[in-house]
C-alpha positions in Angstrom: -11.7 114.0 -23.9 -11.1 116.1 -26.9 -12.4 119.2 -25.2 -10.4 118.5 -22.0 -7.1 117.9 -23.9 -7.6 120.9 -26.1 -8.2 123.2 -23.1 -5.2 121.9 -21.3 -2.8 122.2 -24.3 -4.0 125.8 -24.8 -3.4 126.6 -21.1 0.2 125.2 -21.4 0.9 127.2 -24.5 -0.4 130.5 -22.9 2.0 129.8 -19.9 4.9 129.8 -22.3 4.0 131.5 -25.6 7.6 131.5 -26.7 7.7 127.6 -27.0 6.8 126.3 -30.4 6.4 122.6 -30.0 4.0 120.8 -27.6 3.3 117.1 -27.4 -0.2 115.5 -27.6 0.7 111.7 -27.7 0.1 108.2 -26.5 1.7 106.8 -23.3 4.8 104.7 -23.4 2.8 101.5 -23.4 0.8 99.2 -25.7 -2.7 100.0 -24.3 -4.5 101.4 -27.2 -8.3 102.2 -27.0 -10.6 99.3 -28.0 -13.9 101.1 -27.9 -16.2 100.6 -31.0 -15.8 104.1 -32.2 -11.9 103.8 -32.2 -12.0 100.4 -33.6 -14.0 101.5 -36.6 -11.5 104.3 -37.4 -8.5 102.1 -37.0 -10.0 99.3 -39.1 -10.7 101.7 -41.8 -7.3 103.1 -41.7 -5.4 100.0 -41.2 -3.6 101.3 -38.2 -4.1 102.6 -34.7 -2.5 105.8 -35.9 -5.9 106.4 -37.5 -7.5 107.4 -34.2 -4.3 109.1 -33.0 -3.8 111.4 -36.0 -7.6 112.1 -36.2 -7.6 113.2 -32.5 -4.4 115.2 -32.7 -5.6 116.9 -35.9 -8.6 118.2 -34.0 -6.4 119.5 -31.1 -4.1 121.2 -33.7 -6.8 122.8 -35.5 -8.0 124.6 -32.3 -4.4 125.6 -31.4 -3.9 127.1 -34.8 -6.6 129.6 -34.4 -5.0 131.1 -31.3 -1.4 130.1 -32.0 -0.7 129.9 -35.7 3.1 129.4 -35.3 2.9 126.5 -32.8 3.3 122.8 -33.8 1.6 119.8 -32.1 3.8 116.7 -32.0 2.6 113.1 -31.7 4.5 109.9 -31.6 4.4 107.2 -34.4 5.4 104.6 -31.8 4.9 100.9 -31.4 1.1 100.5 -32.3 0.9 103.8 -34.1 4.1 103.4 -36.3 2.1 102.2 -39.4 0.7 105.3 -41.2 -3.0 105.6 -41.7 -4.4 104.9 -45.2 -6.4 108.2 -45.8 -6.0 110.5 -42.7 -3.2 113.0 -43.1 -1.5 115.1 -40.5 -2.4 118.8 -40.5 0.3 121.2 -41.5 0.9 122.1 -37.8 1.2 118.6 -36.6 4.6 116.9 -36.3 4.7 113.1 -36.5 7.8 111.8 -34.6 8.5 108.2 -35.9 10.2 105.9 -33.4 12.8 103.2 -34.3 12.4 101.3 -31.1 11.8 97.8 -32.6 14.7 98.1 -35.1 18.1 96.4 -35.3 21.0 98.7 -34.8 24.2 97.1 -35.9 23.8 98.4 -39.5 22.0 101.4 -41.0 18.3 100.9 -41.2 18.2 100.9 -44.9 21.2 98.5 -45.3 19.9 95.8 -42.8 18.2 92.7 -43.9 16.3 92.5 -40.6 12.5 92.3 -41.0 11.9 95.2 -38.5 14.4 97.4 -40.4 12.6 96.8 -43.7 9.3 97.5 -42.1 10.7 100.8 -40.7 12.1 101.8 -44.0 8.7 101.3 -45.6 6.9 103.2 -42.8 9.5 106.0 -43.2 8.7 106.3 -46.9 5.0 106.5 -46.4 5.2 109.1 -43.5 7.7 111.2 -45.4 5.3 111.3 -48.4 2.5 112.7 -46.3 4.2 115.4 -44.2 7.0 117.9 -44.4 7.4 117.9 -40.6 8.6 114.4 -40.1 10.7 114.0 -36.9 12.6 110.9 -35.6 13.0 109.3 -32.1 16.0 107.2 -32.5 18.0 105.1 -30.0 21.7 104.6 -29.4 22.3 102.3 -26.5 21.2 99.0 -24.9 18.7 100.1 -22.2 19.0 96.7 -20.4 22.8 97.1 -20.2 24.0 100.6 -20.6 27.5 99.3 -19.7 27.2 96.2 -22.0 29.2 96.5 -25.2 26.8 97.8 -27.9 29.0 98.3 -31.0 26.5 100.5 -33.2 28.9 103.3 -33.9 29.4 102.3 -37.6 25.7 102.5 -38.3 25.1 106.0 -36.8 26.2 108.1 -40.0 24.3 105.9 -42.3 21.1 106.3 -40.2 21.5 110.2 -40.1 21.9 110.2 -43.9 18.9 108.0 -44.2 16.9 110.5 -42.2 18.2 113.4 -44.3 17.3 111.7 -47.5 13.7 111.1 -46.3 13.3 114.8 -45.6 13.2 114.4 -41.8 13.6 117.9 -40.1 14.1 116.9 -36.5 15.9 114.1 -34.8 16.2 113.1 -31.1 18.9 110.5 -30.2 18.2 108.7 -26.9 21.2 107.3 -25.2 22.0 106.3 -21.7 20.2 109.2 -20.2 20.4 108.1 -16.6 24.1 108.3 -16.1 27.6 108.7 -17.8 30.0 106.4 -19.3 27.8 103.9 -21.1 29.5 102.0 -23.9 31.3 104.7 -26.0 28.5 107.1 -24.9 30.7 110.1 -25.2 31.9 109.1 -28.7 28.4 108.5 -29.9 27.2 111.8 -28.7 30.0 113.6 -30.2 29.7 112.0 -33.6 25.9 112.6 -33.7 26.5 116.2 -32.7 28.6 116.5 -35.8 26.5 114.5 -38.2 23.2 116.1 -37.3 24.6 119.3 -38.7 26.4 117.7 -41.6 25.7 114.0 -42.3 28.6 113.9 -44.9 31.4 114.8 -42.5 34.1 111.9 -43.1 33.8 109.4 -40.3 37.4 108.4 -40.1 38.4 112.1 -39.7 35.9 112.5 -36.8 36.9 109.2 -35.2 40.7 110.1 -35.2 40.0 113.6 -33.8 37.9 112.2 -31.0 40.1 109.3 -30.0 43.2 111.5 -30.0 41.6 114.2 -28.1 39.7 112.2 -25.6 42.1 109.2 -24.9 45.4 110.9 -25.5 48.4 108.6 -25.7 45.9 105.6 -25.1 44.2 106.4 -28.4 45.8 103.7 -30.5 45.0 101.1 -27.9 41.4 102.2 -27.4 40.9 102.4 -31.2 42.2 98.8 -31.6 39.6 97.6 -29.1 36.9 99.6 -30.8 37.7 98.2 -34.3 38.0 94.6 -33.0 34.6 94.8 -31.2 32.8 96.2 -34.1 34.5 93.6 -36.4 33.2 90.7 -34.2 29.6 91.8 -34.9 30.1 92.7 -38.5 31.7 89.4 -39.3 29.3 87.3 -37.3 26.2 88.9 -38.6 24.9 89.3 -35.0 22.2 91.9 -34.4 21.7 94.6 -31.9 18.4 95.5 -30.3 18.0 98.0 -27.5 16.9 95.4 -24.9 19.4 92.7 -25.7 21.0 90.8 -22.8 24.4 91.4 -24.5 26.4 90.1 -21.6 24.9 86.6 -22.0 24.3 86.3 -25.7 27.2 87.9 -27.4 29.2 87.0 -30.4 32.4 88.2 -28.8 34.1 85.4 -26.7 35.4 85.3 -23.1 39.0 85.3 -24.6 38.3 88.5 -26.6 37.2 90.4 -23.4 40.3 89.0 -21.6 42.3 90.6 -24.5 40.1 93.7 -24.2 40.8 94.2 -20.7 44.5 94.1 -21.4 44.3 96.6 -24.0 42.5 99.1 -21.7 45.1 98.3 -19.0 47.9 99.2 -21.3 45.9 102.4 -22.1 45.6 103.4 -18.5 49.3 102.9 -18.2 50.0 105.1 -21.2 48.1 108.1 -19.8 48.9 107.7 -16.1 50.5 111.1 -16.1 47.6 112.9 -17.6 44.7 113.2 -15.2 42.0 114.1 -17.7 42.9 111.4 -20.2 43.4 108.9 -17.3 39.9 109.5 -16.0 38.5 109.1 -19.6 40.3 105.8 -20.1 39.4 104.4 -16.7 35.7 105.2 -17.4 36.0 104.0 -21.0 37.2 100.5 -19.8 34.1 99.8 -17.7 32.1 98.0 -20.5 35.0 95.7 -21.2 35.6 95.0 -17.5 31.8 94.5 -17.1 31.7 92.0 -19.9 34.8 90.2 -18.8 33.4 89.8 -15.2 30.1 88.3 -16.6 32.1 85.6 -18.5 34.4 84.4 -15.8 34.0 80.7 -15.3 33.0 79.2 -11.9 36.0 78.8 -9.7 37.6 82.2 -10.5 36.8 83.6 -7.1 39.9 85.6 -6.8 39.7 87.3 -10.1 36.0 87.8 -9.7 36.7 89.6 -6.3 39.3 91.9 -7.8 37.2 92.7 -10.8 34.1 93.5 -8.7 36.2 95.7 -6.4 37.8 97.5 -9.3 34.3 98.3 -10.9 33.0 99.6 -7.6 36.0 101.8 -7.3 35.5 103.3 -10.7 31.8 103.8 -9.9 32.9 105.7 -6.7 35.2 107.8 -8.8 32.6 108.9 -11.2 29.6 108.8 -8.8 26.9 109.1 -11.6 27.0 105.8 -13.6 24.0 103.8 -14.1 24.1 100.1 -15.2 20.6 99.8 -16.7 17.4 101.6 -17.3 15.9 99.1 -14.8 16.4 100.4 -11.4 16.1 96.8 -10.2 18.9 95.5 -12.4 21.1 98.4 -11.4 20.6 97.8 -7.7 20.8 94.0 -7.8 24.1 94.2 -10.0 25.7 96.6 -7.5 24.7 94.3 -4.6 26.2 91.4 -6.4 29.4 93.1 -7.0 29.6 94.3 -3.3 29.1 90.6 -2.3 31.8 89.3 -4.7 34.2 92.0 -3.7 34.4 90.8 0.0 37.3 88.7 1.0 
């Protein structure tokens, strides 16, 4: 296996010698090797990262002989997140630590959640053994891209945390399958700023974005943004990236009824500005989605109107995706289509 992988990676590098980072990593699953040889290494190292780093080091050593400027990247993900006890990444190996199990309502190092404390401990250990630590971080709820996911106030703290632990590369994974997830544009814009300079003042950036993106609706959208985040901060509710936020939220049905009204007023405020009108209409989708999910039985007329409204907005944008799960996406659209019928 080592011979095959080494030959394949060298072939890939020769095809594009200008590229400097190539991945040799585990699959996106939990299926680690359980053979006796791998078990012996992992037992000794106290982590399945033992076999992974040992293997990648050997590939990287062979690569270095022909391509001394190329880095070989490997994930510290799920079962390989815990650093090995004695094995160290070679100088041309990039470890990319993943935060997938963490809680995202607060910065990692300011959260009392057990997974966050564990992540901070692992970050400390990895950053002590390599000067090429990268991060794979997450900014959305992959179960419900359109579900309210108020993590914006944690983003700057996380970027500073990465900076302070000598991270040299960050990948932020959001709602990659489509546009207009919950404040997706705001999150992308803020991270684009903070990844260059983590100390840029948050309030200045927020005001700049809301004013530019939402125009005359900015005060109304900002009010919704602040109230949504306050619900989570005050309640102590947590956010994980596969939460069913539509069915287990701290915010109430009354809150989302109020939220829909704020967005409606926002749409009225920008009706004569096509660009701002589009941004507000798309920005309102998560609130409409949450409100629809909370309607009590017997609200057929309102359910019909909301479902028809959401389908119209989807038709206007054409590239909105509800969930990373294709099944959830398809089933939700089918349900809305059924509800929208007279």
